[in-house]
N, C-alpha and C positions, 0 to 999 in steps of 0.2 A: 454525703449529707442527705438525710431523708427528711423531707417535709411531711409530717404526719397529720397536720391539721392547720386550719386557718379560721380564726374568728374575725369576721370582717368588720366588726365594730365593738369596741368596749369603752365604757364610760368610767370604769373603776380601776383598770389594771395599770394605767399610766397616769400618775397624779397630775390633775389639772390639764389633761390633754385628751382630745378625741383621738382614739388610736385603734389599730388592729393588732391582733396577736398571732404570731406564727409559731407553730409547735414543731420542734425538731426532735426526731425519735432517737432513743438511746439514752441509757442512764447507767451510772456505775454504782448507784445505791439501790437498796431493796427495802425501803421503808415500808413496813407492813400496812400502814394507814394510807399510803399513796392512792390518789384518786385516778391516776393515769396509767393503768397497767398496759394499755395499748401503745404507750410511748416508752415503756420501760422493759417489759418482758419480751425477749426476742421472738418467741412463738406467736405473740400477739401483734408485735410490730409487723411481722410478715403478712398477717391477714388485714392489717389496717390500710384503708384506702390512702393512696399517696397523692400528693400534689406536685406537679412538675415545676421545675424552675421557671419555665416559660409562663405557665399559668400564674405563678406567684408574681413575677415581675410585670405581667400584664395588669394584674390587680393593682399593684403599686402605681402604675402609670395612670390608671383610670380614677384613682382616688387622690391625686396630688393636691387638688384644691379643696378637698373635703376633710382629710385626716391630717393630724399634726405629727403623730408619732407611731412607731412600730415597736411592739413588745416581742422580744425574742426569748422564748422559753422552751421547756422540754417536758419530759426527759431532762437531760442536762446538756445545754447547748455548748458548753466549753469543752466537751469531748471532741468536737469537730475541728480538725486541723485547718480546714478552709473557712472557719467562722469569720476571721477578719475580712476576707475577700467578700463573703456573703453580706456582711454588715456594710462594707464600703459601697456595695451596689445599692443597698437600701438608702444610704445617705446621699448617694448621687441623685436620687429622686427628690431630695429635699426634706426627708423625714428626720426627726430626732429619734434616737434609739434607746430603749430601756432593755436591759438584760436581766432575766431571772436566773439565779444560779445557786447551786448547793455549796459553792466555794471550794470544790475539790481540786480545782486547777488554778492555783494562784499565778502561774506563769502565763497562762492565756489571759487571765484578767489584767495582768500588768501590761501585756502587749496591746490589748484593746484600749486601755487607759492611755498608755504612752503615745499611741497613734491617733488619739482623739476620735475614736470610733463609737464610743458610747456616751450618753448624756445622763443616764440614771442607772443605778445598780440596786437590785433587790436581792439580798442573800438570805436564804432560808437557814435559820439556826435550829438544828434538830433537837438540841438539848444541851445540858452542861457537858463540858469536855469529857468528864469521867464516864458519861453514859453513851458517848457517841457510837462506839462500835456496836453496842447492844441495840441502839435505836435504828441504825442504818442497815443492820442485818448482815454485816460482813466485817472482815478485818481490813483496816484502812489506816494509812499514815495520817493521824489526826493533826500533825504539824501543818499539813497543807490547809486545813480548816482555819487554824490559828493565823497562818500567814495571810490568807485571804481576808479574814476579818480585820486584821491590822492594816492591810493595804487599803481596804475600803474606807476605814475610819480616817486615814491620813491623806487620801488622795483628793484631787480637786473636783472630782465628779460627784454630783448629788447622789444620795443613797438612802437606803433603809435596811434594817434587819427585821426579821419577823419569825415568829414561832407558832406552830400549830399545837394547841394544848390537847393532847390525846389522853383521855381518861385511862388510868392504869399504867401509863408510861411516864407522864410528867405531872408533877404537883407543884404547889406554890414554892416550896423550898428549891426545886430545880430552877424555876424561873428567876428566883432571887440570885441563885448562883450564876445564871446567865447574865443578869444585870451587873453583878460584880465583875465578871469577865469583860463585858463590853462597855463598862462605865465610861461616860463621856461621849458616847455615840449620839449622832444627831436624831435619828428616829428609830423607834422600836414598836412593832405592832404585835399584838396578841390576837391570834385567830382561833376561834373555837372549832374543834373537830366537828365534821359533818358526817353522819353515818350513811354513806352511800357506797357505790362500788369501790372496793379497795383491793389491793394486791392480796392481802390475807382476808378471806371472806369473814373470818371471825370478827373483824373490826366493824363490819357492817351492822352488827347487832349492839354495838356500844351506845350507851346513852351519853350525849354531850354533857359537859359540866354546866351547872346552872349559871346563868348570867351573873348572879350575885357573887359567885366564887371568882369569876373572871375580874370583876371590879375590885375585889379584895386583893387579887394579885397585882392588878394595875396600880393600885394605891401603894403597894409595897415596893414596886420596882420603878415607879415614875422618877424618883430622885436620881436614878442613875443616867437618865436620858434627857435630852432637850425636849423631845416629844415622845410620849408613850400613849398609845391609843388601842382600843379594841376594834377589831374588824368583824 
């Protein structure tokens, strides 16, 4: 496991909790709009400054009475076979744990849930099932995505789904299709694309969708979810 970054305080990444975010390097997707190439591309991971386990656990120890939760994200954290042991150590310090995942490893998600290692799950939904392989940039068993979404919807751990609306890749009709797929889910968030450093530099020049368009999409898909909001 490679710890590729640590955000020592976040007020927005863990709902209703003061938290820190730990970034684990490595990802099995190649979404061209991804903002975290230093955690995804092997040649950039190699150059990225690393944080040692000792440094991270020392940080947890010094923040025990200040922070409530730890967000574990990536890259894709569920690629790490020792993730359960890593999270167990975090919880031994008294923190609640949120995991951000692309849903590609339902077996790991189930293991974390069954062993009561996570308190909140956020799954990135890249698009409707029919467009997934195109969006993630590689051939992949999409059944794993469907299994993860179903597992998250029916488990006892609190959760959310979220989608980044990338101009040219996703439109209103695609989000409605996602709504039909995930109908009945607790929370769904729409996130507008931000033109900053991306895996594919071409996406840095894209103009985000107007806010008005996002609200039109929100109005169309809200009936599918208990909560549907724009971030």
